[in-house]
C-alpha positions in Angstrom: 0.1 9.4 14.9 -1.9 12.0 12.7 1.2 14.8 12.7 3.0 12.5 10.2 0.6 12.8 7.5 1.5 15.0 4.6 -0.5 18.1 5.1 -2.5 17.6 1.7 -4.1 14.5 3.6 -5.5 16.6 6.5 -8.6 17.9 4.8 -9.3 15.2 3.3 -9.7 12.7 5.8 -10.4 15.6 8.7 -14.2 14.0 9.0 -12.7 10.7 9.3 -10.4 11.4 12.2 -13.5 12.8 14.3 -15.3 10.1 14.1 -16.5 8.0 17.0 -14.9 4.6 15.3 -11.6 5.9 14.8 -11.2 7.3 18.5 -12.0 3.8 19.6 -9.3 3.0 17.3 -6.8 5.1 18.9 -7.7 3.8 22.2 -7.4 0.4 21.4 -3.8 1.1 19.5 -3.0 2.9 23.0 -3.6 -0.2 24.9 -2.0 -2.6 22.7 1.2 -0.4 22.6 1.2 -0.1 26.5 0.8 -3.9 26.5 2.7 -5.6 23.4 5.0 -4.8 20.9 3.2 -3.5 17.8 4.5 -3.0 14.1 5.2 -0.6 12.6 6.5 1.7 15.1 3.8 4.7 15.7 5.8 7.1 13.7 5.8 5.1 10.6 1.9 3.8 11.0 0.9 6.6 8.2 4.3 6.6 5.8 2.0 6.0 2.9 0.3 9.4 3.4 3.5 11.1 4.4 5.4 10.2 1.3 2.8 10.3 -1.0 0.6 13.8 -1.1 -3.1 13.4 -1.9 -3.0 15.6 -4.9 0.0 13.3 -6.3 -1.4 10.0 -6.1 -1.6 8.6 -9.7 -1.3 4.8 -8.9 -3.0 2.9 -5.5 -1.5 -0.3 -4.3 -3.6 -2.1 -1.8 -2.0 -4.4 0.6 -3.8 -6.4 3.3 -1.7 -6.9 6.8 1.5 -5.3 7.7 4.7 -7.3 7.9 4.6 -8.9 11.5 8.1 -9.6 11.9 10.9 -7.8 13.8 12.1 -4.4 11.7 10.1 -5.4 8.6 7.1 -2.9 8.6 7.6 0.6 7.9 4.1 1.8 6.9 4.3 1.0 2.8 2.6 -2.3 1.8 5.0 -4.9 0.4 7.9 -2.8 1.4 10.1 -3.9 4.3 13.0 -1.4 5.8 16.7 -1.5 4.4 18.6 -4.2 5.3 16.0 -7.0 5.7 15.6 -9.5 3.2 12.8 -9.1 0.9 9.6 -11.2 2.0 8.3 -13.9 -0.3 5.7 -11.9 -2.1 8.2 -8.9 -2.9 10.7 -11.6 -4.1 7.8 -12.9 -6.7 6.9 -9.0 -7.5 10.8 -8.7 -8.3 10.4 -11.6 -10.6 8.0 -10.4 -12.7 9.2 -6.8 -12.8 12.5 -8.5 -14.3 10.6 -10.2 -16.9 8.0 -7.3 -17.4 10.2 -4.1 -17.6 13.8 -5.5 -17.4 14.2 -4.5 -13.5 17.3 -5.3 -12.3 16.9 -7.1 -8.7 18.3 -5.0 -5.9 19.3 -6.5 -2.6 16.9 -4.8 -0.4 13.1 -4.4 -0.4 12.7 -0.7 0.8 10.6 0.6 -2.1 9.9 4.5 -1.2 11.2 5.2 -4.6 7.8 4.0 -5.6 5.7 6.2 -3.2 7.7 9.4 -4.0 6.5 9.3 -7.7 2.8 9.0 -7.0 1.8 5.7 -5.9 -0.4 5.4 -2.8 1.2 1.8 -1.3 -1.4 1.4 1.6 -2.4 -1.9 3.5 -6.0 -2.3 4.6 -4.9 -2.6 8.4 -2.1 -0.4 9.3 -1.0 -2.0 12.5 -0.2 -5.5 13.6 0.9 -7.6 17.1 4.5 -8.7 16.7 4.4 -12.0 15.5 0.5 -12.5 15.4 -0.9 -11.9 11.4 -3.9 -10.3 11.3 -4.3 -9.7 15.2 -5.2 -5.9 14.3 -8.2 -7.2 11.8 -11.3 -5.6 12.5 -10.7 -3.0 14.8 -11.4 -0.2 12.8 -8.8 0.3 10.1 -10.8 -1.4 7.3 -13.2 1.3 7.7 -10.7 3.9 7.8 -8.8 2.9 4.6 -12.0 2.1 2.8 -13.0 5.9 3.2 -9.0 6.6 1.8 -10.0 4.5 -1.5 -13.1 6.5 -2.0 -11.1 10.0 -1.2 -9.2 8.8 -4.2 -11.9 7.6 -6.3 -13.2 11.1 -5.8 -10.0 12.5 -7.6 -10.7 14.4 -10.9 -8.1 13.0 -12.5 -7.7 9.0 -13.4 -6.1 6.8 -10.9 -4.5 3.2 -11.7 -5.8 1.2 -8.7 -4.1 -2.4 -8.5 -6.0 -4.7 -7.0 -4.0 -8.3 -6.2 -5.8 -11.6 -4.8 -9.1 -11.6 -3.5 -9.1 -9.7 -0.4 -8.0 -6.5 -2.2 -10.4 -7.5 -5.3 -13.2 -7.1 -3.2 -12.7 -2.9 -2.8 -13.2 -2.9 -6.6 -17.1 -2.1 -5.2 -15.6 1.7 -3.8 -14.2 2.5 -7.2 -15.8 4.1 -10.0 -14.3 2.0 -12.9 -15.8 4.1 -15.7 -13.1 6.9 -14.5 -10.3 4.8 -13.2 -7.9 2.2 -14.3 -8.3 -1.4 -12.3 -5.6 -3.7 -13.0 -6.8 -7.3 -11.1 -4.5 -10.0 -10.7 -3.8 -13.0 -8.4 -1.6 -12.3 -5.5 1.8 -12.4 -5.6 2.6 -14.6 -2.7 3.7 -18.1 -3.3 0.4 -19.4 -2.6 -0.9 -17.8 -5.9 1.6 -16.4 -7.9 1.7 -19.1 -10.2 -2.1 -18.9 -10.7 -2.2 -15.8 -12.8 0.4 -13.2 -11.2 3.5 -14.5 -12.9 2.6 -13.1 -16.7 0.0 -10.6 -16.0 2.5 -7.6 -16.3 0.8 -5.0 -14.1 3.8 -2.8 -14.1 3.8 -2.1 -17.7 0.1 -2.1 -17.8 0.3 0.4 -15.0 3.0 2.6 -17.4 0.6 2.1 -20.5 -2.4 3.2 -18.3 -0.7 6.3 -16.9 0.8 7.4 -20.6 -2.7 7.1 -22.1 -3.7 9.4 -19.4 -1.2 11.7 -20.3 1.0 11.3 -16.9 4.6 10.4 -16.1 4.9 6.9 -16.0 6.6 4.9 -12.8 10.7 4.4 -12.5 10.1 1.2 -11.4 14.1 0.5 -11.3 15.0 0.7 -7.3 18.5 2.0 -6.2 20.3 -1.0 -6.4 21.7 -0.4 -2.6 19.2 1.5 -0.5 
């Protein structure tokens, strides 16, 4: 898996990869892949790190658990492969994008355009057993991704952290809120979107924070066809 990171992440995370918990996690994943179908495929587990170099990270979107149905997950939170119908949370993100920034809703849910602009799109847990949500919870991934949050927090330039929903918002304790911008709202899932996600204008707020920091804004518009 580690060969799939952008080279800039290797010195940042090298210490983490040598810790006992990470070796245990690797052994767990090898056993799981031998016995079950695991998403995303091994080559895609670290897609977020492949597409967004460490020095480029200016926005950090934290998800929770990868999609667990066939051909959905490819290593970016909320994103699905081309040709796969956008899941409900992403549909709600598109609705908010449309009302917030005049976004044209595409026919796909492939979000790499955002990752390529400096948006680290990371789930707290990076793998899942097929059709079994949260099946790789508490196996070590959370320790690893907490370390990633701390490393991004260590960056000297300002980062915009996006924490949607209670699970993500617990991570605010890892972030220096005096140096970085944190945008917290309800999660875009159908269960909570009407209780504080719709109308929260996170996308324009992200770009306003980037402007204030003298950084280029995210071009939210996705290609209408991937």
